[in-house]
C-alpha positions as CSV (number, residue, x, y, z in Angstrom):
1,X,96.7,-32.6,57.6
2,X,94.4,-31.3,54.2
3,X,95.0,-27.5,54.6
4,X,91.4,-27.7,52.8
5,X,89.5,-28.8,55.5
6,X,91.8,-26.6,57.6
7,X,90.5,-23.2,56.6
8,X,87.1,-22.2,56.6
9,X,84.7,-22.6,54.1
10,X,82.8,-19.3,53.8
11,X,79.3,-19.1,51.9
12,X,79.2,-17.2,48.6
13,X,77.5,-13.8,49.1
14,X,75.5,-13.1,46.1
15,X,75.0,-9.1,44.7
16,X,70.9,-8.1,46.1
17,X,70.6,-5.8,43.0
18,X,70.7,-8.9,41.0
19,X,67.7,-11.0,41.5
20,X,65.3,-13.2,39.3
21,X,62.2,-11.6,39.8
22,X,60.8,-10.5,36.7
23,X,57.6,-8.3,35.9
24,X,54.8,-10.6,34.8
25,X,53.4,-10.0,31.6
26,X,49.7,-10.5,31.0
27,X,47.9,-11.2,27.9
28,X,45.5,-8.1,27.0
29,X,42.7,-10.3,25.4
30,X,42.6,-13.4,28.2
31,X,44.1,-11.3,31.6
32,X,46.2,-14.8,32.1
33,X,50.4,-14.7,32.4
34,X,52.0,-14.8,29.0
35,X,55.7,-16.5,28.5
36,X,58.1,-15.5,26.6
37,X,57.7,-18.4,24.1
38,X,54.0,-17.8,23.2
39,X,54.2,-13.5,23.8
40,X,53.2,-11.9,20.8
41,X,53.3,-8.2,20.6
42,X,50.9,-6.1,18.7
43,X,50.6,-2.0,19.1
44,X,52.2,-2.1,22.3
45,X,49.7,-4.4,23.5
46,X,50.8,-7.8,24.8
47,X,49.0,-11.2,23.5
48,X,49.4,-15.1,23.4
49,X,49.7,-15.8,20.0
50,X,46.2,-17.7,20.0
51,X,44.6,-15.0,21.9
52,X,45.5,-12.7,19.0
53,X,42.4,-12.6,16.7
54,X,39.8,-10.8,14.7
55,X,37.4,-9.1,16.1
56,X,34.7,-9.4,13.4
57,X,35.6,-13.6,12.8
58,X,37.9,-14.4,15.4
59,X,40.7,-15.9,12.6
60,X,43.9,-16.2,14.4
61,X,46.6,-13.4,13.4
62,X,49.8,-12.6,13.1
63,X,51.6,-9.7,13.1
64,X,51.5,-9.7,9.1
65,X,47.7,-10.9,8.8
66,X,46.4,-7.6,11.0
67,X,45.0,-4.4,10.8
68,X,44.2,-2.6,13.8
69,X,41.4,0.8,14.4
70,X,41.6,2.6,18.2
71,X,42.5,-0.6,20.1
72,X,40.5,-3.2,18.0
73,X,42.3,-6.2,15.5
74,X,41.1,-7.1,12.7
75,X,41.9,-9.7,9.7
76,X,42.5,-7.4,6.8
77,X,39.4,-8.8,4.6
78,X,37.1,-7.9,7.2
79,X,38.9,-4.4,7.8
80,X,38.5,-3.4,4.2
81,X,35.0,-4.9,3.7
82,X,33.5,-2.9,6.9
83,X,35.5,0.0,5.8
84,X,34.1,-0.6,1.9
85,X,30.5,-1.2,4.2
86,X,30.0,3.1,4.8
87,X,33.0,4.0,3.3
88,X,34.4,5.3,6.4
89,X,36.1,4.1,9.3
90,X,33.8,5.2,11.9
91,X,30.3,4.2,10.8
92,X,31.6,1.1,9.3
93,X,33.4,-0.1,12.7
94,X,30.0,1.1,14.9
95,X,31.1,4.6,16.2
96,X,29.8,7.8,15.6
97,X,31.0,9.9,12.4
98,X,33.8,12.2,13.0
99,X,32.2,14.9,11.4
100,X,28.8,14.8,14.1
101,X,31.7,15.3,16.7
102,X,32.2,18.7,15.2
103,X,30.3,22.0,17.0
104,X,27.7,23.7,14.5
105,X,29.3,27.3,13.5
106,X,27.3,29.8,14.4
107,X,27.0,32.4,11.8
108,X,25.9,35.2,14.3
109,X,28.9,34.9,16.8
110,X,31.4,35.1,13.6
111,X,32.3,38.7,12.9
112,X,34.9,40.2,9.8
113,X,37.1,42.5,10.4
114,X,38.2,45.0,7.7
């Protein structure tokens, strides 16, 4: 008689704290699942390598060829071109100038203490 058959075989218990469930990562550009082999992270945003493109010309970008401003990604030539066109980051990229956001100073409300 074989001793292996005589003893009861117990099923292997696996730890319930260990699971294969991982957080699903989604591409910022296309909202589809990003798998580890195609994952690219720029400015704490996750992209597919093929979705990481210049906003101005849609050229494919990589971590060495992009410049970011206010959550938008540009190729370096277009980032420089848009900056140089108006001489500042706001007007060149279609936003209101920063100096217009400042409140005007009232000369009446200013008092000098002597």
